[in-house]
C-alpha positions as CSV (number, residue, x, y, z in Angstrom):
1,M,-20.8,18.2,31.6
2,L,-20.4,14.8,29.2
3,P,-18.6,14.9,26.1
4,P,-21.1,13.9,23.6
5,E,-22.4,10.6,22.9
6,L,-20.4,9.2,19.4
7,P,-23.1,7.5,16.9
8,P,-23.1,3.9,17.2
9,L,-20.8,1.5,15.4
10,P,-22.7,0.1,12.1
11,A,-23.4,-3.1,11.9
12,L,-20.4,-5.0,11.0
13,T,-19.0,-9.2,10.4
14,R,-16.8,-10.2,13.2
15,A,-14.7,-10.3,10.1
16,E,-14.5,-7.0,9.3
17,A,-14.6,-5.9,12.7
18,E,-10.9,-7.3,13.1
19,V,-9.7,-5.8,9.3
20,V,-11.8,-2.9,10.5
21,D,-9.4,-2.9,13.3
22,R,-6.4,-4.1,12.3
23,Y,-5.8,-1.4,9.2
24,L,-6.2,1.4,12.0
25,D,-3.4,-0.5,13.9
26,V,-1.9,0.0,10.5
27,V,-2.3,3.3,10.3
28,D,-1.5,4.7,13.4
29,L,2.5,3.2,12.7
30,L,2.5,4.2,9.7
31,G,1.5,7.7,10.9
32,R,4.3,7.3,13.6
33,I,7.0,6.4,11.0
34,N,6.0,9.2,8.6
35,P,9.5,11.5,8.5
36,G,7.5,14.2,7.5
37,R,6.3,14.6,11.2
38,D,8.1,15.3,13.8
39,G,9.1,12.7,16.3
40,D,12.9,10.7,16.9
41,T,14.6,8.1,14.8
42,Y,13.6,5.7,17.8
43,R,9.9,6.0,17.9
44,G,9.8,5.1,13.9
45,L,12.2,2.5,14.6
46,R,10.2,0.7,17.1
47,A,6.5,1.9,14.9
48,A,8.5,0.4,11.7
49,Q,9.1,-3.2,13.5
50,A,5.9,-3.8,15.2
51,L,4.3,-3.2,12.0
52,V,5.3,-6.3,10.8
53,G,3.1,-7.8,13.3
54,K,-0.1,-5.6,12.3
55,A,0.8,-5.8,8.7
56,A,0.3,-9.7,9.1
57,A,-2.7,-9.7,11.2
58,L,-4.3,-7.4,8.6
59,R,-3.5,-10.1,6.3
60,D,-4.8,-12.5,8.4
61,A,-8.2,-10.7,9.2
62,L,-8.8,-10.3,5.5
63,T,-8.2,-14.5,5.0
64,L,-10.0,-15.0,7.1
65,M,-13.1,-12.7,5.3
66,H,-12.7,-13.9,2.1
67,H,-12.9,-18.0,3.8
68,R,-15.9,-17.4,5.4
69,G,-17.2,-16.5,1.7
70,E,-17.2,-12.6,2.6
71,T,-15.5,-11.5,-0.9
72,E,-16.7,-7.6,-0.8
73,V,-16.1,-4.9,0.9
74,H,-19.0,-2.9,1.6
75,A,-16.7,0.7,1.4
76,A,-19.3,2.9,3.3
77,T,-20.6,0.6,6.0
78,L,-16.8,0.2,6.6
79,A,-16.1,3.9,6.0
80,R,-19.3,4.8,8.2
81,A,-17.4,2.6,10.9
82,L,-14.1,4.4,10.4
83,R,-15.9,7.6,11.3
84,V,-17.2,6.3,14.2
85,L,-13.5,5.3,15.6
86,D,-11.5,8.4,14.5
87,G,-10.6,6.8,11.2
88,E,-9.9,11.0,9.2
89,R,-7.5,11.7,12.3
90,R,-6.1,8.3,12.8
91,T,-5.3,8.7,8.7
92,A,-4.4,12.3,8.3
93,R,-1.1,12.0,10.2
94,I,-0.3,8.9,7.4
95,G,-0.1,12.3,4.6
96,L,2.2,14.6,4.8
97,P,1.7,17.8,6.5
98,P,1.0,21.6,5.6
99,P,4.5,23.5,3.9
100,S,5.6,25.9,7.0
101,E,5.5,29.4,5.9
102,S,9.2,29.5,6.8
């Protein structure tokens, strides 16, 4: 049996798609760095080192979007794209985990 088909991505400009992709790259790294989550320091260190480049790529994507005259963020459309790309699960890793029962 095949997994259920994902809804299609909403229509995005190339610059918007790049912003969404670079944003999720940053989110994934922040989730790996999160000190409230289990993991080792080396993994967090490697993610922090990579974060510099990914943040610069996000900045560049936003700059390109702005230079192309795309001065407004269409939040509803971009939020739909983030949901299709599993953004809710990925961004949840940035927050604190629920308190333990100890």
